[in-house]
C-alpha positions as CSV (number, residue, x, y, z in Angstrom):
1,M,-4.1,9.1,-134.4
2,S,-0.5,8.0,-134.4
3,A,0.7,4.9,-132.6
4,S,2.5,7.0,-130.0
5,K,-0.5,9.2,-129.4
6,S,-2.6,6.0,-129.0
7,Q,-0.1,4.7,-126.5
8,E,-0.2,8.0,-124.6
9,M,-4.0,7.9,-124.4
10,D,-3.8,4.3,-123.1
11,L,-1.3,5.3,-120.5
12,L,-3.4,8.3,-119.4
13,R,-6.4,6.0,-119.0
14,A,-4.2,3.6,-117.0
15,G,-3.0,6.4,-114.8
16,R,-6.6,7.5,-114.2
17,R,-7.7,4.0,-113.3
18,L,-4.8,3.7,-110.8
19,E,-5.8,7.0,-109.2
20,V,-9.5,5.9,-109.0
21,L,-8.4,2.7,-107.3
22,T,-6.3,4.6,-104.8
23,L,-9.1,7.1,-104.2
24,S,-11.7,4.3,-103.7
25,W,-9.4,2.4,-101.3
26,N,-8.7,5.5,-99.3
27,V,-12.4,6.6,-99.1
28,V,-13.2,3.2,-97.6
29,G,-10.1,3.3,-95.5
30,V,-11.0,6.7,-93.9
31,V,-14.2,5.1,-92.6
32,V,-12.5,1.9,-91.4
33,L,-9.7,3.8,-89.8
34,A,-12.1,6.3,-88.1
35,V,-14.0,3.4,-86.5
36,A,-10.8,1.6,-85.5
37,A,-9.1,4.7,-84.2
38,W,-12.1,5.7,-82.2
39,S,-12.6,2.3,-80.6
40,A,-8.9,1.8,-79.8
41,K,-8.1,5.5,-79.0
42,S,-5.1,5.1,-81.3
43,V,-3.0,8.1,-82.4
44,A,-1.4,5.9,-85.1
45,L,-4.7,4.9,-86.6
46,A,-6.0,8.4,-86.4
47,G,-2.9,9.7,-88.1
48,F,-3.0,7.1,-90.7
49,G,-6.7,7.9,-91.3
50,L,-5.6,11.6,-91.8
51,D,-2.9,10.4,-94.2
52,S,-5.6,8.6,-96.1
53,V,-7.5,11.9,-96.3
54,V,-4.4,13.5,-97.8
55,E,-4.0,10.6,-100.2
56,I,-7.7,11.2,-101.3
57,G,-6.8,14.8,-101.9
58,A,-3.6,13.8,-103.8
59,S,-5.5,11.4,-106.0
60,T,-8.2,14.0,-106.7
61,V,-5.5,16.5,-107.6
62,V,-3.7,14.0,-109.9
63,L,-7.0,13.1,-111.6
64,W,-7.6,16.8,-112.2
65,E,-4.0,17.2,-113.5
66,L,-4.3,14.2,-115.8
67,A,-7.4,15.9,-117.4
68,D,-5.1,18.7,-118.7
69,V,-1.3,18.2,-118.4
70,A,-0.6,21.9,-118.7
71,Q,2.6,22.9,-116.8
72,S,0.7,25.4,-114.6
73,R,-1.6,22.7,-113.4
74,Q,1.3,20.4,-112.6
75,H,2.9,23.2,-110.4
76,R,-0.4,23.9,-108.7
77,A,-1.1,20.2,-108.1
78,M,2.3,19.7,-106.5
79,R,1.8,22.7,-104.2
80,L,-1.7,21.5,-103.1
81,I,-0.2,18.0,-102.3
82,G,2.7,19.6,-100.3
83,S,0.4,21.9,-98.3
84,A,-1.7,18.9,-97.2
85,F,1.3,17.1,-95.9
86,V,2.4,20.2,-93.9
87,V,-1.0,20.2,-92.2
88,L,-0.8,16.5,-91.5
89,A,2.7,16.8,-90.0
90,L,1.7,19.6,-87.7
91,Y,-1.4,17.9,-86.4
92,L,0.2,14.5,-85.9
93,G,3.4,15.8,-84.3
94,T,1.3,17.7,-81.8
95,Q,-1.0,14.8,-81.1
96,S,1.8,12.2,-80.7
97,T,3.6,14.5,-78.3
98,I,0.5,15.1,-76.2
99,V,-0.3,11.3,-76.0
100,L,3.3,10.5,-75.0
101,A,3.4,13.3,-72.4
102,L,0.1,12.2,-70.9
103,R,1.2,8.5,-71.1
104,F,-2.2,7.6,-72.7
105,H,-2.5,3.8,-73.3
106,P,-4.5,3.0,-76.5
107,H,-6.5,-0.2,-76.7
108,H,-5.8,-3.1,-79.1
109,S,-7.4,-3.0,-82.6
110,A,-7.8,-6.2,-84.6
111,L,-9.6,-4.2,-87.2
112,G,-6.7,-1.7,-87.4
113,I,-4.2,-4.5,-87.7
114,A,-6.1,-6.2,-90.5
115,W,-6.7,-3.0,-92.4
116,T,-3.2,-1.7,-92.3
117,A,-1.8,-5.1,-93.5
118,L,-4.2,-5.1,-96.5
119,T,-3.4,-1.4,-97.1
120,A,0.4,-1.9,-97.1
121,L,0.0,-4.6,-99.8
122,S,-2.4,-2.6,-101.9
123,M,-0.4,0.6,-101.7
124,F,2.9,-1.0,-102.7
125,T,1.2,-2.6,-105.7
126,L,-0.5,0.7,-106.7
127,A,2.8,2.7,-106.2
128,Y,4.7,0.3,-108.5
129,N,2.2,0.7,-111.3
130,K,1.9,4.5,-110.9
131,S,5.7,4.8,-111.1
132,R,5.7,2.7,-114.3
133,V,2.9,4.6,-116.0
134,G,4.1,8.0,-114.7
135,N,7.6,7.4,-116.1
136,A,6.2,6.2,-119.4
137,L,4.1,9.4,-119.7
138,N,7.0,11.5,-118.3
139,N,4.4,13.0,-115.9
140,P,6.0,14.4,-112.7
141,V,2.7,14.7,-110.8
142,L,1.8,11.0,-111.4
143,I,5.4,10.0,-110.5
144,S,5.3,12.1,-107.3
145,E,1.9,10.7,-106.4
146,G,3.2,7.2,-106.9
147,R,5.9,8.1,-104.3
148,I,3.2,9.3,-102.0
149,T,1.4,6.0,-102.5
150,F,4.6,4.1,-101.7
151,I,5.0,6.2,-98.6
152,D,1.4,5.3,-97.7
153,G,2.4,1.6,-97.9
154,V,5.4,2.3,-95.7
155,L,3.2,4.1,-93.2
156,A,0.7,1.3,-93.2
157,A,3.5,-1.1,-92.5
158,S,4.8,1.2,-89.7
159,V,1.3,1.5,-88.2
160,L,0.9,-2.3,-88.4
161,V,4.2,-2.7,-86.4
162,G,3.1,-0.2,-83.8
163,L,-0.3,-1.7,-83.4
164,S,1.1,-5.2,-83.2
165,L,3.7,-4.2,-80.6
166,N,0.9,-2.7,-78.5
167,A,-1.3,-5.7,-78.9
168,L,1.3,-8.4,-78.4
169,A,3.8,-6.9,-76.1
170,G,1.8,-4.1,-74.4
171,W,4.1,-1.4,-75.7
172,W,1.6,1.4,-75.5
173,W,4.2,4.0,-76.6
174,A,4.7,2.2,-79.9
175,D,1.4,3.7,-81.1
176,P,2.4,7.4,-80.7
177,L,5.9,6.7,-81.8
178,T,4.4,5.4,-85.1
179,G,2.8,8.9,-85.4
180,Y,6.3,10.4,-85.5
181,V,7.2,8.1,-88.4
182,I,4.2,9.5,-90.3
183,V,5.3,13.1,-89.3
184,Y,8.8,12.4,-90.7
185,Y,7.5,11.1,-94.1
186,A,4.9,13.9,-94.2
187,I,7.6,16.6,-93.8
188,R,9.8,14.9,-96.4
189,E,6.9,14.6,-99.0
190,A,5.8,18.2,-98.2
191,R,9.4,19.5,-98.9
192,E,9.6,17.4,-102.1
193,S,6.2,18.6,-103.4
194,L,6.6,22.2,-102.5
195,T,10.0,22.6,-104.2
196,K,8.8,21.3,-107.6
């Protein structure tokens, strides 16, 4: 095995490890966010939980793609990721609009605040490493999923702001408005993934 082939194998293993870490974090996150969203009746937490489900799907697709880097798999993987973001945007846009129209006031969520703060830090770290490994492998799916992980960090930070504004200032509308931030990024990522 040549040195470059050995390096490529090391990078593939690193990419798989990063995806397994992301997948594991999001599996735990779905449970934590479901509990927090249910107890606080928070659209932002529910939306972020659904985003975590999409991220689980994206990580699974990337692990599948990294097992065989055939061009046809890369194209299919990008379409699956994009389609999941379309569904997320439709659901969350509808839910946020209903909550704002009904003027529903969510409760505070200390669990949600703590989890989204930890998630933001974790996702930014994972995104940086996925970008580095994806560029070294010249793997568009891992690079794209790294962007999705970065967006997950941005969304976690946005949800954190919305939850904090609701908890500290009583701005109930910050929670569903955060849902629209997630919708914006979901549409952007769907367009990016579906045009690859």
